[in-house]
C-alpha positions in Angstrom: 178.3 -62.0 28.1 179.3 -58.1 27.9 179.1 -57.3 24.5 182.3 -55.5 24.4 183.8 -59.2 25.1 181.8 -60.6 22.7 183.0 -57.9 20.3 186.3 -58.6 20.6 185.3 -62.4 20.2 183.8 -61.8 17.0 186.9 -61.5 15.0 188.8 -58.3 15.8 191.9 -60.8 14.8 190.8 -59.9 11.5 192.4 -56.6 12.3 195.9 -58.4 11.8 195.0 -60.2 8.3 191.6 -60.1 6.7 190.7 -63.7 5.4 188.1 -63.9 3.0 184.6 -63.4 4.9 181.7 -66.1 4.9 178.7 -64.9 2.8 176.5 -64.2 5.6 178.7 -61.8 6.8 177.9 -58.0 7.6 179.8 -55.8 4.7 182.7 -53.9 5.6 183.0 -50.0 6.3 183.3 -48.4 2.9 184.8 -45.2 2.3 183.1 -42.9 -0.5 185.0 -40.6 -2.7 183.4 -37.5 -4.2 182.2 -38.4 -8.0 179.0 -36.4 -7.7 175.7 -36.1 -6.2 175.7 -38.7 -2.9 172.8 -40.9 -2.5 172.5 -42.0 1.1 170.8 -46.0 1.3 168.5 -46.1 4.3 169.7 -49.3 5.4 173.2 -47.8 5.8 174.9 -45.7 8.7 177.1 -42.8 7.3 180.2 -41.3 9.3 182.0 -38.1 8.4 185.3 -37.1 9.7 188.3 -35.1 8.9 191.9 -36.1 9.9 195.4 -34.7 9.7 197.2 -37.8 9.3 196.6 -39.2 5.9 198.5 -42.7 6.3 196.8 -43.3 9.9 193.6 -44.5 10.3 191.0 -45.1 13.2 189.5 -48.1 14.3 185.8 -48.5 14.6 184.5 -51.4 16.9 180.4 -51.9 15.8 179.0 -53.1 18.8 177.1 -56.2 18.5 173.4 -56.6 18.4 171.7 -58.6 20.8 170.7 -61.1 17.6 174.3 -61.3 16.6 175.5 -62.1 20.2 173.0 -65.2 20.2 174.2 -66.2 17.4 178.2 -66.6 18.1 176.9 -68.1 21.4 175.3 -70.9 20.0 178.1 -71.2 17.1 180.4 -71.4 19.7 178.7 -73.7 21.8 178.0 -76.2 18.7 181.4 -75.5 18.1 182.4 -77.1 21.8 180.0 -80.1 21.7 181.8 -81.3 18.7 185.1 -80.6 19.8 184.8 -82.2 23.4 185.5 -85.5 22.8 188.9 -84.8 21.3 189.8 -82.2 24.0 189.5 -84.9 26.3 191.1 -87.4 24.9 193.9 -85.0 24.4 194.3 -83.9 27.9 193.8 -87.3 28.9 197.0 -89.1 26.8 199.0 -85.6 28.3 198.0 -86.9 31.4 199.1 -90.3 30.9 202.2 -89.2 29.5 202.9 -87.1 32.6 202.7 -90.5 34.8 204.8 -92.2 33.0 207.4 -89.6 32.8 207.3 -89.0 37.0 207.4 -93.0 37.4 210.6 -92.9 35.3 211.6 -89.7 37.1 211.7 -88.0 34.1 210.5 -84.2 33.8 207.3 -83.5 32.2 207.4 -80.0 30.5 204.0 -80.1 28.3 201.6 -78.0 29.4 198.3 -79.8 30.7 195.4 -78.2 29.3 192.3 -77.2 32.1 189.4 -79.6 32.0 187.3 -78.9 28.7 184.8 -76.4 29.3 182.7 -73.5 27.4 184.7 -71.0 29.2 188.0 -72.0 28.1 186.7 -73.5 24.7 189.3 -71.5 22.1 186.9 -70.8 19.4 187.2 -68.9 16.2 183.9 -67.2 14.9 184.6 -65.9 11.0 180.5 -64.8 10.1 180.9 -61.2 11.6 183.7 -58.5 11.3 183.0 -55.8 13.9 186.4 -54.5 14.3 187.7 -52.3 11.1 190.2 -50.0 10.3 189.4 -47.6 7.4 191.2 -47.6 4.1 192.4 -43.8 3.6 193.4 -43.4 -0.1 189.4 -43.3 -0.7 189.1 -39.3 0.5 186.3 -37.5 -0.2 188.1 -34.3 -0.1 191.7 -33.5 0.8 194.0 -30.8 0.8 197.7 -30.6 1.7 197.0 -30.2 5.1 194.2 -32.6 5.7 191.6 -34.9 4.2 187.6 -35.5 4.6 186.0 -38.9 5.4 182.6 -40.1 4.6 182.2 -43.8 5.3 179.3 -46.3 4.5 178.6 -48.5 7.4 175.4 -50.7 9.0 173.7 -48.7 11.2 174.3 -49.4 15.4 176.5 -48.2 18.3 180.2 -47.6 17.2 183.6 -47.4 19.5 186.8 -45.3 18.5 188.6 -48.5 19.2 192.0 -47.0 18.4 194.6 -46.2 15.5 195.5 -48.6 12.6 197.2 -48.6 9.5 195.9 -50.7 6.6 194.5 -53.8 8.7 197.4 -53.7 11.0 195.9 -52.6 14.8 198.5 -50.5 16.4 197.3 -48.7 19.4 194.0 -49.3 21.0 192.4 -47.0 22.8 192.2 -49.8 25.5 192.4 -47.3 28.7 189.5 -45.1 27.7 187.7 -43.8 24.7 184.4 -42.8 23.3 181.5 -44.5 21.3 178.8 -42.9 19.6 175.2 -44.1 17.6 175.1 -44.0 13.6 171.4 -44.2 12.5 170.6 -45.5 9.4 170.0 -42.5 6.5 171.3 -40.2 8.2 175.8 -39.0 8.4 177.2 -38.8 11.7 180.0 -36.3 12.1 182.2 -37.0 13.8 183.9 -33.5 14.1 188.1 -33.5 13.5 190.4 -36.6 14.6 194.4 -35.8 15.3 196.8 -38.5 15.6 200.4 -37.9 16.8 203.0 -40.0 18.1 203.2 -39.8 22.2 206.8 -39.1 21.8 207.5 -35.9 20.1 205.6 -32.5 21.5 202.3 -31.9 19.4 201.3 -28.5 19.3 197.6 -29.6 18.3 196.2 -28.3 22.1 193.8 -31.4 22.8 197.5 -33.6 22.3 199.2 -31.1 24.3 199.1 -33.6 27.5 198.7 -36.8 25.9 202.6 -36.3 24.3 206.0 -35.6 24.6 206.8 -38.6 26.7 210.1 -38.8 24.7 212.1 -41.6 23.4 210.2 -44.4 25.7 207.5 -44.0 23.9 208.6 -44.7 20.4 210.2 -47.4 18.5 211.4 -47.7 15.0 208.8 -50.4 14.4 205.7 -49.0 15.6 205.4 -45.9 18.0 202.4 -45.6 20.3 199.9 -43.2 18.9 197.5 -40.8 20.7 194.7 -39.2 19.2 192.3 -36.2 19.8 188.5 -35.6 18.8 187.8 -32.0 18.3 183.5 -32.5 18.1 182.0 -31.3 15.1 179.9 -27.2 15.9 178.0 -24.8 13.7 181.2 -23.8 12.4 182.6 -26.7 11.5 182.9 -26.8 7.2 180.6 -29.4 5.2 181.5 -30.5 2.2 179.6 -29.2 -0.7 178.3 -32.5 -1.8 176.6 -33.0 1.6 175.3 -29.4 2.4 171.5 -30.9 1.7 171.8 -34.4 3.4 170.9 -35.1 7.1 173.8 -34.5 9.0 173.4 -35.0 12.5 176.8 -34.3 15.3 177.9 -37.4 17.3 176.6 -38.1 20.6 179.8 -39.1 22.1 179.7 -41.1 25.3 182.7 -41.9 27.6 183.9 -45.2 27.6 185.8 -47.4 30.2 189.0 -49.6 29.9 188.5 -53.0 28.4 191.0 -55.6 26.9 192.5 -55.8 23.3 195.1 -58.1 23.3 195.3 -58.0 19.4 196.9 -54.6 19.3 200.9 -53.4 19.5 200.3 -50.8 22.1 197.5 -49.9 24.4 197.2 -45.5 25.2 194.0 -43.8 25.6 192.0 -40.9 23.7 192.9 -37.7 24.7 189.8 -35.8 27.1 186.8 -34.5 25.5 185.2 -31.1 27.1 182.2 -32.4 28.8 182.6 -36.0 27.6 185.7 -38.0 28.4 187.9 -37.5 31.3 190.4 -39.0 33.2 191.6 -38.8 37.2 194.7 -40.7 37.6 193.7 -44.5 35.9 190.1 -44.0 36.2 187.8 -42.9 33.3 185.4 -40.4 33.8 182.2 -39.9 31.9 182.0 -36.0 32.3 178.3 -35.9 31.2 177.3 -37.9 34.7 180.7 -37.1 36.7 181.0 -40.9 37.4 183.5 -43.5 36.7 182.9 -45.2 33.3 182.5 -49.1 34.0 185.6 -51.3 32.6 184.3 -52.7 29.7 185.7 -56.5 30.4 184.0 -57.5 33.8 
């Protein structure tokens, strides 16, 4: 199974409402406040970024490991074996009702489910949460214009999945985004994140071509959000409490299109020179010059 699909199946729905998590579940991403000297855990990765949108947050997806994917598949198979007899009985009952209705010349409007199989089995997995919004209230540093966030997370490969608010996944970057590795014991500097509604024209250079689409891209409830990343470089300001820490710039990689049916809107991350580009509907990996493969095949 494609790891993006496996990740989506592994409780991305927690973004809508986060219930109590099973005890063996990995910890959630945690924002760190600057209260004094910072100690980095050797078994955790750290993400550093600056944001100009204090009420909105990035949604991160950690790509599941092979062991996590195998655990999910085993749990899914076991759940299907347990549920299969009941699913067969329900389908047979509906088929019998349909036959009786047709004999009586009546319409039968209830949907007939497909023959039960592992491929069509509707399974909710509650052991892993690997798609999370970030609580922007616990800032590491802040100013009138922006805030700096330091996050503690599990090591692994992360995808900038979209934009959210609290535990609501508002806009996914299903049409193109980036991923990056986050190593244990190190701070991965993502650079600066700029977020804007797609309707008004933004004065952020990276968002010039991604905004200004007018009223049709906005709503009173949830607008379509767009975002841009300005990668960290030698001039990027590092918080004083972190200057002696192992900090590495995020090694961004272009990621192709994917499906996330649990968001309210879809968009794409703005192009990043040398990393992410677009050719009409195609996502281009600028590091290779090739089309980035879709993540739901």
